[in-house]
C-alpha positions, 0 to 999 in steps of 0.5 A, a space after each residue: 481483493 483488488 484495490 487501486 493503489 490510491 485506496 490502500 491505507 497505510 495500515 493495509 500496506 504494512 500488514 499485507 503483501 500487495 501484488 501489482 495486477 495492473 492491466 495494460 491501459 489502466 490509468 491507475 495501478 491496481 494491487 491484489 492483497 496477498 499474505 500477511 507480512 512478517 515483522 521484517 517485511 512489515 518494517 520494509 513496507 513501512 519505509 516503502 509507503 513513503 516512496 509511493 506517496 507521489 503515485 498515490 497523490 499524497 504530499 504528506 505521510 498519513 498519521 498513524 491511527 491507533 484504534 482501541 
Protein backbone atom coordinates (compact mmCIF):
# COMPACT_ATOMS: atom_id res chain seq x y z
CA UNK A 1 0.00 0.00 0.00
CA UNK A 2 1.47 3.38 -1.04
CA UNK A 3 0.61 6.47 0.99
CA UNK A 4 1.78 10.05 1.06
CA UNK A 5 3.90 10.69 4.16
CA UNK A 6 1.31 13.22 5.38
CA UNK A 7 -1.39 10.51 5.52
CA UNK A 8 0.52 7.96 7.58
CA UNK A 9 -0.70 7.92 11.16
CA UNK A 10 1.62 7.72 14.15
CA UNK A 11 0.39 4.21 14.97
CA UNK A 12 1.01 3.04 11.39
CA UNK A 13 4.49 4.60 11.40
CA UNK A 14 5.40 2.80 14.62
CA UNK A 15 3.82 -0.56 13.73
CA UNK A 16 5.22 -0.99 10.20
CA UNK A 17 8.42 -0.44 8.26
CA UNK A 18 7.99 2.19 5.52
CA UNK A 19 9.98 2.36 2.31
CA UNK A 20 10.34 5.65 0.46
CA UNK A 21 8.97 5.13 -3.09
CA UNK A 22 8.87 8.79 -4.09
CA UNK A 23 9.20 9.34 -7.84
CA UNK A 24 11.24 12.17 -9.33
CA UNK A 25 9.08 15.26 -9.58
CA UNK A 26 6.65 14.26 -6.81
CA UNK A 27 5.82 17.22 -4.61
CA UNK A 28 5.36 14.95 -1.59
CA UNK A 29 7.12 11.83 -0.32
CA UNK A 30 5.27 8.57 -0.94
CA UNK A 31 5.89 5.61 1.32
CA UNK A 32 5.15 1.92 0.89
CA UNK A 33 4.19 -0.17 3.92
CA UNK A 34 6.50 -3.08 4.63
CA UNK A 35 6.69 -5.72 7.32
CA UNK A 36 5.65 -5.28 10.94
CA UNK A 37 8.38 -3.82 13.13
CA UNK A 38 10.09 -5.65 15.96
CA UNK A 39 9.68 -4.06 19.43
CA UNK A 40 13.15 -2.46 19.14
CA UNK A 41 12.37 -1.10 15.67
CA UNK A 42 9.02 0.21 16.91
CA UNK A 43 10.73 2.12 19.72
CA UNK A 44 13.17 3.69 17.25
CA UNK A 45 10.30 4.56 14.89
CA UNK A 46 8.49 6.27 17.75
CA UNK A 47 11.52 8.53 18.21
CA UNK A 48 11.79 9.16 14.44
CA UNK A 49 8.11 10.15 14.22
CA UNK A 50 8.84 13.55 15.72
CA UNK A 51 11.75 14.04 13.30
CA UNK A 52 9.32 13.85 10.36
CA UNK A 53 6.81 16.30 11.89
CA UNK A 54 8.01 19.30 9.90
CA UNK A 55 7.83 17.43 6.59
CA UNK A 56 4.32 16.23 7.43
CA UNK A 57 3.31 19.80 8.28
CA UNK A 58 2.66 19.05 11.94
CA UNK A 59 3.89 21.42 14.62
CA UNK A 60 2.83 19.45 17.69
CA UNK A 61 3.24 15.67 18.09
CA UNK A 62 -0.03 13.76 17.80
CA UNK A 63 -1.53 12.43 21.00
CA UNK A 64 -1.64 8.68 21.45
CA UNK A 65 -5.13 7.32 20.87
CA UNK A 66 -5.97 4.04 22.55
CA UNK A 67 -8.97 2.16 21.18
CA UNK A 68 -10.57 -0.43 23.40
